[in-house]
C-alpha positions as CSV (number, residue, x, y, z in Angstrom):
1,M,-14.1,34.5,62.6
2,T,-15.8,34.2,58.9
3,Q,-11.6,34.8,57.2
4,F,-10.5,31.6,59.9
5,I,-12.9,29.4,58.7
6,R,-12.8,29.9,55.4
7,K,-9.1,29.5,55.5
8,A,-9.5,26.3,57.7
9,S,-11.9,25.1,54.9
10,L,-9.4,25.6,52.2
11,M,-6.6,23.7,54.3
12,M,-8.7,20.6,54.7
13,L,-10.0,20.8,50.7
14,F,-5.7,20.8,50.0
15,A,-5.3,17.9,52.8
16,F,-8.1,16.0,51.2
17,A,-6.6,16.4,47.5
18,F,-3.2,15.5,48.9
19,I,-4.7,12.4,50.7
20,W,-6.5,11.9,46.8
21,Q,-2.8,11.8,45.0
22,A,-0.9,10.1,47.6
23,L,-3.3,7.0,47.6
24,G,-3.1,6.7,43.9
25,F,-6.6,8.0,42.9
26,A,-7.1,9.7,40.2
27,P,-9.8,11.0,37.6
28,G,-10.2,9.2,34.8
29,H,-11.1,5.4,34.5
30,D,-9.9,1.9,35.8
31,G,-10.2,-1.3,33.7
32,L,-10.4,-4.3,35.9
33,Y,-11.9,-7.6,36.2
34,S,-15.2,-8.9,37.5
35,L,-17.1,-11.8,38.6
36,A,-20.8,-11.5,39.2
37,R,-23.8,-13.7,40.4
38,F,-27.3,-13.4,41.1
39,K,-30.6,-15.0,42.2
40,I,-34.4,-14.6,40.3
41,T,-37.3,-16.0,41.8
42,V,-39.7,-16.7,38.6
43,L,-43.3,-15.8,38.6
44,P,-45.7,-18.9,38.8
45,K,-46.5,-18.4,35.0
46,F,-43.4,-18.9,33.7
47,E,-42.3,-22.1,36.1
48,P,-43.8,-24.7,33.2
49,A,-41.3,-23.0,30.6
50,M,-38.4,-23.4,33.8
51,N,-38.9,-27.1,35.0
52,T,-38.2,-28.8,31.9
53,D,-35.3,-27.0,31.3
54,F,-32.0,-29.1,32.2
55,G,-29.7,-26.9,30.7
56,L,-30.1,-24.1,33.5
57,Y,-29.4,-23.9,37.3
58,W,-32.9,-24.1,39.2
59,N,-34.6,-25.1,42.3
60,N,-38.0,-25.5,43.1
61,T,-38.8,-26.5,46.7
62,P,-41.3,-25.9,47.7
63,P,-43.3,-26.1,44.6
64,G,-44.4,-22.8,43.8
65,T,-41.2,-20.6,44.6
66,L,-38.9,-21.5,41.8
67,K,-35.5,-19.6,42.4
68,L,-33.2,-19.6,38.9
69,T,-29.5,-19.5,40.0
70,S,-27.2,-18.4,37.4
71,P,-23.1,-19.5,37.4
72,V,-20.5,-17.0,38.5
73,L,-20.1,-14.7,35.4
74,H,-16.9,-13.5,34.4
75,D,-15.9,-10.8,31.8
76,A,-16.2,-11.8,28.1
77,P,-12.7,-12.8,26.4
78,G,-10.8,-9.9,25.6
79,S,-13.0,-7.2,28.0
80,Q,-12.5,-5.8,31.1
81,T,-15.2,-4.2,33.2
82,I,-14.7,-0.4,33.0
83,I,-15.3,2.3,36.1
84,G,-15.3,6.0,35.5
85,L,-14.0,8.0,38.1
86,S,-14.3,12.2,38.5
87,D,-12.2,14.1,40.2
88,L,-12.4,14.8,44.0
89,I,-15.7,17.2,44.7
90,T,-17.8,17.8,47.8
91,N,-21.3,16.5,47.5
92,S,-24.1,18.7,47.3
93,L,-21.4,21.5,46.5
94,P,-20.7,22.9,43.0
95,P,-19.9,21.0,40.9
96,D,-22.2,18.5,42.1
97,P,-25.6,20.1,41.6
98,N,-24.5,20.7,37.8
99,G,-23.2,17.8,36.7
100,V,-19.8,16.0,37.5
101,L,-17.7,15.1,34.7
102,V,-17.2,11.3,35.3
103,G,-14.5,9.4,33.6
104,D,-12.1,10.4,30.5
105,A,-12.3,9.9,26.5
106,P,-14.2,7.6,25.3
107,Y,-15.0,6.8,28.9
108,Q,-16.5,9.9,30.0
109,T,-20.4,10.8,31.2
110,S,-21.6,13.6,33.1
111,V,-23.6,12.6,36.5
112,F,-26.6,14.7,38.1
113,E,-28.0,14.3,41.3
114,T,-31.3,13.7,39.7
115,D,-29.7,9.9,38.0
116,Y,-29.5,8.3,41.4
117,R,-33.0,6.4,40.8
118,S,-32.5,4.5,44.4
119,T,-32.4,6.2,47.6
120,K,-28.8,6.3,48.9
121,P,-27.2,4.2,51.6
122,S,-27.9,6.3,54.9
123,S,-23.8,7.0,54.8
124,F,-24.6,9.1,52.1
125,T,-26.2,11.9,53.3
126,G,-25.0,15.6,54.2
127,S,-21.9,17.3,52.8
128,Y,-18.6,15.1,52.1
129,P,-15.6,14.6,50.1
130,E,-16.7,12.1,47.3
131,I,-15.5,10.5,44.0
132,V,-18.6,10.1,41.3
133,T,-18.3,7.0,39.2
134,D,-20.2,5.1,37.1
135,V,-20.2,1.7,35.7
136,Y,-19.1,2.4,31.8
137,K,-19.4,-0.9,30.6
138,M,-19.9,-4.1,31.8
139,N,-19.8,-7.3,29.6
140,L,-19.9,-10.7,31.7
141,T,-20.8,-14.0,30.1
142,A,-20.7,-17.8,31.2
143,M,-20.8,-21.1,29.7
144,T,-22.9,-24.0,31.5
145,D,-22.9,-27.3,31.5
146,N,-26.2,-29.6,31.6
147,N,-26.2,-30.9,35.4
148,P,-29.5,-29.3,36.7
149,G,-27.7,-29.9,40.3
150,H,-25.4,-27.4,40.4
151,L,-27.6,-24.9,41.3
152,G,-24.9,-21.9,40.3
153,D,-22.5,-23.5,43.0
154,S,-20.3,-24.6,39.6
155,C,-17.6,-22.3,38.4
156,A,-18.2,-22.2,34.6
157,C,-15.1,-20.1,33.5
158,N,-13.4,-21.7,30.4
159,Q,-16.2,-24.8,30.5
160,P,-17.2,-25.1,26.7
161,A,-20.7,-24.7,26.0
162,N,-23.7,-27.0,26.4
163,L,-26.2,-24.5,25.3
164,P,-27.5,-22.7,22.4
165,T,-26.6,-19.2,24.0
166,P,-24.4,-18.5,27.5
167,W,-25.5,-16.5,30.2
168,A,-24.8,-13.0,29.8
169,L,-24.7,-9.6,31.8
170,R,-24.3,-6.1,30.6
171,A,-24.5,-2.8,31.9
172,G,-23.3,0.6,31.1
173,K,-23.8,3.4,28.6
174,G,-20.8,1.7,26.8
175,N,-23.5,-1.0,26.2
176,A,-26.0,1.7,24.8
177,L,-27.7,1.2,28.2
178,P,-28.9,3.4,31.3
179,L,-26.4,5.5,33.0
180,C,-25.0,3.0,36.7
181,P,-24.3,6.1,38.7
182,G,-22.2,5.6,42.2
183,E,-19.9,7.3,44.5
184,V,-17.2,6.8,47.0
185,K,-17.1,8.2,50.3
186,E,-14.2,8.2,53.2
187,T,-15.0,6.8,55.9
188,P,-13.8,7.6,59.8
189,L,-11.1,5.1,59.4
190,N,-9.7,6.4,56.4
191,H,-11.1,3.7,54.3
192,W,-13.8,4.3,51.3
193,M,-17.3,3.0,50.8
194,S,-18.9,2.5,47.6
195,F,-22.4,2.1,45.8
196,F,-23.7,2.0,42.5
197,D,-26.9,1.9,40.7
198,I,-27.0,-0.8,38.6
199,F,-29.2,-0.8,35.2
200,C,-28.7,-4.1,33.3
201,E,-29.7,-6.8,31.0
202,I,-29.6,-10.0,31.8
203,D,-29.5,-13.3,29.2
204,V,-30.7,-16.6,30.5
205,P,-30.2,-19.5,28.0
206,T,-33.2,-20.9,26.1
207,I,-35.7,-18.0,27.7
208,G,-34.4,-14.9,26.7
209,T,-33.2,-11.4,27.4
210,L,-34.4,-9.8,30.7
211,Y,-33.7,-6.1,32.0
212,N,-34.7,-4.0,35.4
213,I,-36.9,-0.6,35.4
214,D,-36.2,0.2,39.2
215,P,-32.1,0.5,40.3
216,L,-30.2,-2.4,41.6
217,L,-28.3,-0.9,44.4
218,V,-25.0,-2.6,45.0
219,A,-22.7,-1.6,48.0
220,N,-19.8,-2.0,50.0
221,D,-19.0,0.2,53.1
222,D,-15.2,-0.8,53.2
223,I,-13.5,-1.2,50.0
224,G,-9.9,0.0,51.5
225,N,-8.1,2.7,50.6
226,V,-6.9,2.1,47.4
227,L,-8.7,2.1,43.6
228,P,-9.8,-0.2,42.0
229,P,-11.2,-2.2,45.3
230,N,-10.8,-6.0,45.5
231,V,-14.0,-6.6,47.5
232,V,-17.3,-8.2,46.7
233,Y,-20.3,-5.7,46.4
234,K,-23.7,-6.8,47.5
235,H,-27.7,-5.9,46.4
236,E,-29.0,-3.5,49.6
237,D,-32.7,-3.1,50.1
238,T,-33.0,0.2,49.3
239,P,-35.4,2.3,50.0
240,A,-35.8,0.3,53.2
241,G,-38.2,-2.1,52.6
242,A,-38.7,-1.8,48.8
243,G,-37.4,-5.4,48.7
244,A,-36.4,-7.7,45.6
245,V,-36.0,-5.6,42.1
246,P,-38.6,-6.8,39.4
247,I,-37.3,-7.8,36.2
248,Y,-38.8,-8.0,32.5
249,F,-38.7,-9.1,29.3
250,T,-37.2,-7.1,26.6
251,A,-38.9,-9.2,23.4
252,P,-42.1,-11.3,23.1
253,G,-41.0,-15.3,23.1
254,S,-42.9,-18.4,24.1
255,K,-42.0,-21.8,25.2
256,N,-43.4,-25.2,26.4
257,S,-46.5,-23.4,25.5
258,V,-46.0,-20.9,27.5
259,S,-46.0,-17.1,26.1
260,W,-45.0,-13.3,27.2
261,V,-45.2,-10.1,25.7
262,K,-42.2,-7.5,25.6
263,G,-41.8,-5.8,28.9
264,E,-44.1,-8.7,31.2
265,Q,-42.5,-9.0,34.6
266,F,-40.5,-12.4,34.7
267,G,-39.8,-12.6,38.2
268,Y,-37.5,-10.7,40.9
269,I,-33.7,-10.4,41.4
270,T,-33.8,-11.3,45.2
271,L,-29.5,-11.1,45.1
272,A,-27.1,-9.9,43.1
273,G,-23.0,-10.0,44.1
274,H,-20.3,-8.4,42.3
275,G,-16.6,-9.2,42.8
276,A,-14.8,-5.9,42.1
277,S,-11.1,-6.9,41.1
278,F,-12.2,-10.7,40.9
279,Q,-10.9,-13.2,38.2
280,C,-11.8,-16.9,37.5
281,A,-9.2,-18.4,39.7
282,D,-10.9,-16.2,42.4
283,C,-14.1,-17.9,41.7
284,A,-14.8,-20.1,44.6
285,T,-14.0,-17.2,47.0
286,F,-16.2,-15.0,45.5
287,S,-18.8,-17.7,45.5
288,A,-18.9,-18.5,49.1
289,A,-18.5,-14.8,49.7
290,V,-22.3,-14.6,47.7
291,D,-23.6,-17.6,49.2
292,Q,-23.3,-15.3,52.8
293,I,-25.7,-12.6,51.2
294,P,-29.4,-13.1,52.3
295,E,-31.8,-12.9,49.6
296,L,-34.2,-9.8,49.8
297,P,-37.9,-10.3,49.8
298,I,-40.4,-10.0,47.6
299,H,-42.7,-7.0,47.8
300,P,-44.5,-6.7,44.4
301,R,-44.5,-3.0,43.3
302,V,-45.3,-0.5,40.8
303,P,-42.0,0.1,38.6
304,A,-40.4,3.4,38.9
305,T,-41.6,4.9,35.1
306,S,-45.0,3.6,35.5
307,V,-45.3,6.2,38.6
308,W,-45.1,8.9,35.5
309,G,-47.8,7.1,33.4
310,L,-50.0,6.9,36.4
311,I,-49.8,10.5,37.3
312,G,-50.6,11.2,33.4
313,L,-53.2,9.0,32.9
314,G,-55.1,10.9,36.4
315,L,-54.4,14.4,34.5
316,L,-55.8,12.8,31.5
317,L,-59.0,11.6,33.3
318,V,-59.4,14.9,35.2
319,G,-59.3,16.7,31.8
320,A,-61.7,14.5,30.6
321,A,-64.3,15.2,33.6
322,F,-63.4,19.0,33.1
323,W,-64.7,18.5,29.4
324,I,-67.8,16.4,30.0
325,I,-69.1,19.0,32.4
326,S,-68.3,21.8,30.4
327,R,-70.1,20.5,27.8
328,K,-73.2,19.4,29.9
329,R,-73.4,22.9,31.3
330,A,-73.3,24.7,27.6
331,S,-75.9,22.0,26.6
332,T,-77.8,23.2,29.2
333,V,-77.6,26.8,29.0
334,A,-78.2,26.5,24.9
């Protein structure tokens, strides 16, 4: 019976490998065109730095809930989004626990299970055939006009720059930023589902560069059966109930008498959409799809990296307490 099960398992793996090759999937990397759009709810402290700037897409209705909406961002001239792909493997079985090579030179990385900083979507549990992925490099940009009424609905592809700096979004190891790992998994309908943990930098004109510490998880439950897909990935609420993702300044600055320090929180990313295999000509279609994505609620939380800082501080305080007690005992004995 055991021998039969082993033979059946091998046959299944060969079958998956055959399907992998037949559908055109291959380990290596894909270069694709991308579009992106996002919304940021700004903390009240920074509203005075925003309300007088008509070079940004903003909405402050009702007062105290200022939302910054990006235009549609597209690949910077001469670049594409690079997605790394592993060979077909089985989740939780070797080589998965020991790290998986993703992509090919010069776009190769290694992805470990510990690299997934978010809680994976509920569909990605147990043992299943998968392709490990990563966003190796993404460089998106957008020029904007000075119309405050657009509120991000305008497609800025190929528009002249009317701001000193354009909007921009960067992600991936190829930009010397944290790894953005993901997975592709087969669905019961012989299609595939996919997700990514995104760590990015966002340039906001006249404000500066922002970054996230907690992962921005984007996913799509049906990407078809061809890679790269032509779908819209949307921002997911994971772990369940975590809500919008905090975003922070990369450097100190000031504007309109409002000052901030490096690492200070600017607001929350409440919505993010990424159009895979979308170009500027698809801008209106992509924007309409993003408009259907609900914004995530805001729940203040401690950044993931700060948790270890708090643990370290707690251990330091415990050590100090023991030292004080030991000193008191020593002085009593003396």
